[in-house]
C-alpha angles and dihedrals in degrees: 000000000000111000099202125062102174101091111161124220092248093052090047091054092049090051091050090050091054095045095091093051092047091051090055093045092054098040111142092020099074120118130196110300114261122242109247111258126231086257090057091050092049090049090054090054090048094051106132090216091072117105122249089237090061093045091058089062095054098088093060097036099043092205098181091058092045092050091047089055092046090057099205114184132226107268096022122145107224130186112214099204112209091004095182110184092352098259092148096025092072093043093051090045090061092044096052091043133208094317092052131075138211122209105205103204117201138151118248091257090054100053113098123174093214093058119019091018090055091049090053090048091053095043117049091194094061114093118184113220107199117193139131114274093253091052100046104124140153129208117260114278091357101129138051093209145005118215122193117184116190088334108094094083089059089069083078096041122107121188131152089191093058095037092245112145129201106276130205096232094194090054092049091053092046085057091050091050091051092047098051116082117239107278091022126130143239116203120190128187119181147145114284111244136182124267118267141083102345094217091053092045092049093046091052104035110010086233135112136209108250088218088062091052092051092048091049095050094044090049088054091055103263121133119229110242103177148284140244128221094206090118096041112130112187094192091066109089095192091238100107130074109256090240092057107116090231092067107014109131091005103072125136106257136186130211117203130182128204134181131213105229115252 
């Protein structure tokens, strides 16, 4: 375990600058990358570089527990699909460390310099990938994991107003399968929704049935690993839109993990 959490931005940048030299110096001595410990995840949440706006979301999102379940390793390359303002991008960046990388994937309308741009400035291992939803793609076997936080349901969302085109979900997931290295992971956290036509459910509630997510990923070739109920909220009846003030920030959410077979 690391004993110190307070790593400043300047120190982080120096470490990243030395990473290439360190990798050469230790060539031939490297072992399999270690899975980040709960202490590492807690340190990422405690990073003083995080914005106050993001910190206010921690109580409802429980990021340390979610990251512990995800099990990212030091040195991993992780795609944060639909990264938004970079809430999880910066956390994962600390978890994977200076030899890792985070691809923060956002549409052009979602990239804002004051949020995700600031995260990338503070974390040299965060790289924003800005592309329309129907053009978001990763190179084959280029990532160790894909993480999608409150974004998977939007694969079924269609909105001209929000520049969200009709997507071929099967094609998107084929792309994910190709992008993830054998043995790599996909971790999905989203709002629990009722069963039914996913496009109708998403249009009405901005939720999705976790059984639909599992069926989609397994159809694409991924193997279900497990789930955690850390974000389960029994008081949410799944009958209100997630933006309804009565449930906003307090929805029942699932977190599922899948593996690409080796």
